[in-house]
C-alpha positions in Angstrom: 54.1 42.2 0.8 50.5 41.7 0.2 48.3 42.1 3.3 45.4 39.7 3.6 42.5 40.9 5.7 39.9 38.6 7.2 36.6 38.4 5.3 33.8 40.4 7.1 30.2 40.6 6.2 28.0 42.9 8.3 24.9 41.3 9.9 22.4 42.9 7.6 24.1 41.8 4.4 24.7 38.3 5.9 21.1 37.9 6.7 20.1 38.9 3.2 22.7 36.6 1.6 21.5 33.7 3.8 17.9 34.3 2.8 19.0 34.3 -0.9 20.9 31.1 -0.4 17.9 29.4 1.2 15.7 30.6 -1.6 18.1 29.3 -4.3 18.4 25.9 -2.5 14.6 25.6 -2.2 14.1 26.5 -5.9 16.8 24.0 -7.0 15.2 21.3 -4.9 11.7 21.7 -6.3 13.0 22.2 -9.8 15.0 19.0 -9.5 12.0 17.1 -8.1 9.8 18.4 -10.9 12.3 17.2 -13.5 12.5 13.9 -11.8 8.8 13.4 -11.9 8.6 14.5 -15.5 11.4 12.0 -16.3 9.4 9.3 -14.5 6.3 10.1 -16.5 8.2 9.9 -19.8 10.2 6.9 -18.9 7.4 4.8 -17.4 4.8 6.2 -19.7 6.6 5.1 -22.8 7.2 1.6 -21.4 3.8 0.9 -19.9 1.2 3.0 -21.8 1.9 2.1 -25.4 -1.2 1.0 -27.2 -3.3 1.3 -24.0 -6.7 2.8 -24.7 -9.2 1.8 -22.0 -12.9 2.5 -22.0 -13.8 2.2 -18.4 -11.2 2.4 -15.6 -11.5 2.1 -11.9 -8.4 3.3 -9.9 -7.8 1.9 -6.4 -5.0 3.7 -4.5 -4.9 0.8 -2.0 -6.4 -2.6 -1.4 -8.5 -1.2 1.4 -10.6 0.6 -1.2 -11.7 -2.6 -2.9 -14.9 -2.9 -0.7 -16.1 0.5 -2.1 -15.8 -0.8 -5.7 -16.8 -4.4 -5.3 -20.5 -3.9 -6.0 -19.6 -1.8 -9.1 -17.3 -4.5 -10.4 -20.1 -7.1 -9.8 -22.5 -4.9 -11.9 -20.0 -4.6 -14.8 -19.6 -8.4 -14.6 -23.3 -9.0 -14.6 -23.7 -6.7 -17.7 -20.8 -8.4 -19.4 -19.0 -5.1 -19.9 -15.3 -5.0 -19.7 -13.8 -2.7 -17.0 -10.1 -2.2 -16.1 -9.3 -2.1 -12.4 -5.9 -0.4 -11.8 -4.5 -0.9 -8.3 -1.4 0.1 -6.3 -1.6 -3.1 -4.2 -0.1 -6.4 -5.3 -2.3 -8.2 -2.8 -5.5 -6.4 -3.8 -8.5 -8.8 -3.3 -9.5 -8.2 -6.9 -6.7 -10.6 -8.0 -8.4 -13.6 -6.3 -11.9 -12.6 -7.4 -13.2 -14.8 -10.2 -14.2 -12.1 -12.7 -14.2 -12.6 -16.5 -15.0 -9.0 -17.6 -13.0 -7.2 -14.8 -9.4 -6.8 -15.9 -7.2 -6.1 -12.9 -3.7 -4.7 -13.2 -1.0 -3.8 -10.7 0.5 -0.4 -11.7 3.2 -0.1 -9.0 3.4 2.5 -6.3 4.5 6.1 -5.9 5.9 7.9 -8.9 5.8 4.8 -11.1 2.0 4.4 -10.6 1.3 8.1 -11.1 3.4 8.2 -14.2 1.2 5.4 -15.6 -2.0 7.2 -14.7 -0.8 10.6 -16.0 -0.3 9.2 -19.5 -3.2 6.8 -19.6 -5.8 6.8 -22.3 -9.4 6.1 -21.2 -12.9 7.2 -21.8 -13.9 7.3 -18.1 -11.9 7.0 -14.9 -13.6 6.5 -11.5 -11.7 6.8 -8.2 -12.1 7.4 -4.5 -8.7 9.1 -4.5 -9.0 12.9 -4.2 -6.6 15.7 -5.2 -6.6 15.1 -9.0 -4.3 17.7 -10.7 -3.2 19.0 -7.3 -0.3 16.7 -6.3 1.3 13.8 -8.2 -1.8 12.6 -9.9 -2.3 14.8 -13.0 -5.1 14.8 -15.5 -4.1 13.0 -18.7 -4.9 14.7 -21.9 -6.0 11.3 -23.2 -8.7 10.8 -20.5 -12.1 12.2 -21.4 -13.8 12.1 -18.0 -12.7 11.9 -14.3 -15.2 11.0 -11.7 -14.8 10.9 -7.9 -16.8 8.4 -5.8 -17.6 9.7 -2.3 -17.0 6.6 -0.3 -17.9 7.8 3.1 -21.2 9.3 4.4 -21.4 12.9 5.4 -20.3 15.0 2.4 -17.1 16.4 1.1 -16.5 19.6 3.1 -14.4 17.7 5.5 -12.0 16.7 2.7 -8.6 18.3 2.6 -8.3 21.6 0.6 -8.8 21.3 -3.2 -9.7 17.6 -3.0 -12.3 17.6 -5.8 -11.8 20.8 -7.7 -10.6 19.3 -10.9 -12.9 16.3 -11.3 -15.6 16.3 -14.0 -18.2 14.7 -11.8 -18.8 13.6 -8.2 -21.0 10.7 -7.1 -22.6 11.3 -3.8 -24.8 9.4 -1.3 -27.5 12.0 -0.8 -28.9 15.3 -2.2 -27.8 17.2 0.9 -24.2 17.1 -0.4 -25.0 19.0 -3.6 -25.5 22.4 -2.1 -22.2 22.1 -0.2 -20.2 21.3 -3.4 -21.9 24.1 -5.3 -21.1 26.6 -2.5 -17.4 25.5 -2.7 -17.3 25.9 -6.5 -18.8 29.4 -6.2 -16.3 30.4 -3.5 -13.4 29.3 -5.6 -14.8 30.5 -8.9 -14.4 27.1 -10.6 -16.5 25.3 -13.1 -19.5 23.3 -11.9 -19.1 19.6 -11.8 -21.8 17.0 -12.6 -23.2 15.8 -9.3 -25.0 12.4 -9.3 -26.9 11.1 -6.3 -26.0 7.4 -6.6 -26.3 6.1 -3.0 -23.5 4.4 -1.1 -21.7 1.4 -2.6 -20.0 0.5 0.6 -23.2 0.4 2.7 -25.0 -1.6 0.1 -22.2 -4.1 0.1 -22.2 -4.3 3.9 -25.9 -4.9 4.1 -25.3 -8.2 2.2 -22.3 -9.2 4.3 -24.0 -8.5 7.6 -26.5 -11.2 7.0 -23.7 -13.8 6.8 -21.7 -12.6 9.8 -21.3 -15.3 12.5 -23.1 -14.7 15.8 -21.1 -14.5 19.0 -21.7 -17.4 21.4 -21.4 -15.1 24.3 -21.7 -11.3 24.0 -19.9 -8.9 26.2 -20.8 -5.2 26.3 -18.3 -3.7 23.8 -17.0 -0.2 23.2 -15.4 0.5 19.9 -12.8 3.3 19.8 -12.5 4.2 16.2 -10.9 7.7 15.5 -9.8 9.5 12.4 -6.1 10.7 12.3 -4.2 13.9 12.5 -3.8 16.6 15.2 -7.6 17.0 15.8 -8.3 13.3 16.1 -9.5 11.5 19.2 -6.4 9.5 20.2 -4.1 12.5 19.5 -6.2 14.8 21.7 -7.1 12.4 24.6 -5.0 9.2 24.3 -4.4 7.8 27.8 -7.0 10.2 29.4 -9.7 8.3 27.4 -8.2 4.8 27.4 -7.2 4.6 31.1 -10.8 4.8 32.5 -12.1 2.5 29.7 -9.4 0.0 30.6 -10.7 -0.2 34.2 -14.2 -1.1 33.2 -15.3 -4.7 32.8 -16.3 -4.1 29.2 -14.5 -5.3 26.0 -12.7 -2.4 24.4 -11.8 -2.6 20.7 -9.4 0.1 19.5 -9.4 0.5 15.7 -6.9 3.1 14.5 -7.4 4.8 11.2 -5.2 3.2 8.4 -3.4 6.6 7.9 -2.7 6.7 11.6 -0.7 3.5 11.3 1.5 5.3 8.7 1.8 8.8 10.2 1.3 8.2 13.9 3.1 5.0 14.5 5.0 6.3 17.6 1.8 7.2 19.3 0.2 3.8 18.6 3.3 1.9 19.7 3.2 3.9 23.0 -0.4 3.1 23.6 -0.1 -0.6 22.8 2.8 -0.9 25.1 0.8 0.9 27.9 -2.2 -1.5 27.7 -0.4 -4.7 26.7 -1.5 -6.4 29.9 -5.1 -5.3 29.8 -7.0 -8.4 28.7 -10.2 -6.4 27.9 -8.4 -4.3 25.3 -8.1 -5.5 21.7 -6.4 -3.7 18.7 -8.1 -4.1 15.3 -6.1 -3.5 12.1 -8.3 -5.6 9.8 -9.0 -4.0 6.4 -12.7 -4.7 6.9 -14.3 -2.6 9.7 -17.6 -4.5 9.6 -16.4 -7.3 12.0 -15.6 -4.8 14.8 -18.7 -2.8 14.1 -20.9 -5.8 14.4 -19.5 -6.7 17.8 -19.9 -3.3 19.3 -22.6 -1.7 21.4 -21.4 1.9 21.2 -18.6 3.8 19.4 -16.3 6.5 20.5 -15.0 8.6 17.6 -14.5 12.1 16.3 -15.1 13.4 12.8 -14.4 10.0 11.0 -17.1 8.9 8.6 -17.0 5.5 10.2 -19.5 6.9 12.6 -22.1 6.6 9.9 -21.0 3.1 9.0 -21.9 2.2 12.6 -25.1 4.3 12.9 -26.6 3.5 9.6 -25.7 -0.2 9.4 -26.2 -1.2 13.0 -28.4 1.5 14.4 -26.3 2.2 17.5 -25.2 5.4 19.3 -21.8 7.2 19.4 -19.9 9.3 21.8 -17.9 11.8 19.8 -15.3 14.5 20.0 -15.5 17.2 17.3 -14.8 20.3 19.3 -11.1 20.1 18.5 -11.5 19.9 14.7 -9.2 22.3 12.9 -11.0 23.5 9.8 -8.1 25.4 8.3 -6.8 22.5 6.2 -10.3 21.4 5.1 -12.6 22.6 2.3 -15.1 23.7 4.9 -12.8 26.5 5.8 -13.2 28.0 2.3 -17.0 28.4 2.7 -17.0 29.1 6.4 -20.1 27.1 7.2 -20.9 24.2 9.5 -21.1 21.1 7.3 -24.3 19.1 7.5 -22.1 16.2 8.5 -21.3 17.9 11.8 -24.8 19.1 12.4 -26.3 15.7 12.0 -23.5 13.8 13.8 -24.3 15.6 17.0 -27.8 14.2 16.9 -26.6 10.6 16.7 -25.0 10.5 20.1 -23.4 12.7 22.7 -20.4 15.0 22.5 -17.5 14.0 24.6 -16.5 16.4 27.3 -12.9 16.0 28.4 -13.9 16.9 31.9 -16.2 13.9 32.1 -13.7 11.3 31.1 -13.5 9.9 34.7 -17.2 9.2 34.6 -17.2 7.8 31.0 -18.9 4.6 32.1 -21.9 6.5 33.4 -22.1 8.6 30.2 -22.0 5.5 28.0 -24.8 3.8 30.0 -27.0 6.9 29.7 -26.8 7.4 25.9 -27.3 3.7 25.2 -30.9 4.1 26.5 -31.7 7.5 24.9 -34.8 7.1 22.7 -34.5 10.5 21.1 -31.1 9.6 19.8 -32.6 6.4 18.3 -35.2 8.5 16.4 -32.6 10.9 15.1 -30.6 8.1 13.7 -33.4 6.9 11.5 -34.2 10.5 10.3 -30.6 11.2 9.3 -30.2 7.9 7.6 -33.0 8.7 5.1 -31.4 12.0 4.3 -27.7 11.0 3.9 -28.1 7.5 2.4 -30.5 7.6 -0.6 -31.2 4.9 -3.2 -30.3 2.1 -0.8 -29.4 -1.1 -2.6 -29.2 0.7 -6.0 -25.8 2.4 -5.9 -23.9 0.0 -8.1 -26.5 0.1 -10.8 -26.7 3.9 -10.7 -22.9 4.3 -10.8 -22.5 2.0 -13.8 -25.5 3.6 -15.6 -23.8 7.0 -15.2 -20.4 5.7 -16.5 -22.0 4.0 -19.5 -24.3 6.9 -20.4 -21.5 9.5 -20.0 -19.1 7.5 -22.2 -21.7 7.0 -24.9 -22.5 10.7 -25.0 -18.8 11.7 -25.3 -18.2 9.2 -28.1 -21.2 10.4 -30.2 
């Protein structure tokens, strides 16, 4: 008779085996995912990228980035130079624009789009999308030059880690941003990129549009709540503690969530919208264009979002801001361990929000609206952070053409 004993594994061995099993499972998962992505690149690349050899390419990750490129496209059109505009949005405004020399193309979304980009042939690629060669978007061996357009004011140290490391050049709005990028390159021991002070294409575009905005027949004092997204953002930190006292004022309150918040923080937004659905003085703005809400508002409450400078520079109005809760660990600023100029200057444009004063927020807002020193600070900072006003599109296209001409010589 054969005796069968129950299988026994001592706790130490069991723990080790469990750890090995988890490690093997994780390895297989990432290996499988990597093979899937490579297959996608090969499959879609062969189908879509045959005989494609672009000269100038502008890549838009979403339709909401079209406003940052529109002036540049107009400049290409005026010069009668062909440029290819690759977008991941079927309803991108470029498709209803009457361009002759701008060639728009929808490249799909997700892996399909990145497979297309990763095998593309081009002389020059311009994008606002960060993290080239970090995540899915890889450098193509058939692209000669990758350039990042900084579309918000305030510099790049508040970008996520490794956002710009593998670009060949960066187009910035002011010289103050150069030293911060150089400091980051030195800390990471990576090659220096070309840095071009081009101005701000979005601001230049907005200046034109502001002139044509309709005037309100009757204006109510308006507070715009326009945060960034993530664990350090305004609504995540304060939520009801901020909105409850605002809802009790007689002011119009416009809440404009960050587009990424709509994707990643939907439950929070749904909860807040349900809470204030009966408050007639509260509006929610999900428009792609922020300029309409900005033009109606007398003061903004925000955090570390670059929309602060859209408001301050374009409309010369104050902000109430919360930056004390900003977590630097996931940002490039953490690598160099300095206070970005963005944060130094932002404090001069308004007043920092103190959570203990939320119940008296009406009084706080009234006081900063009349502060003359803050008004003077806004003008000083604007000159530093937004150079070459009205010239950005010309400077960007000049750089793209000159760079391509040099590399083809």
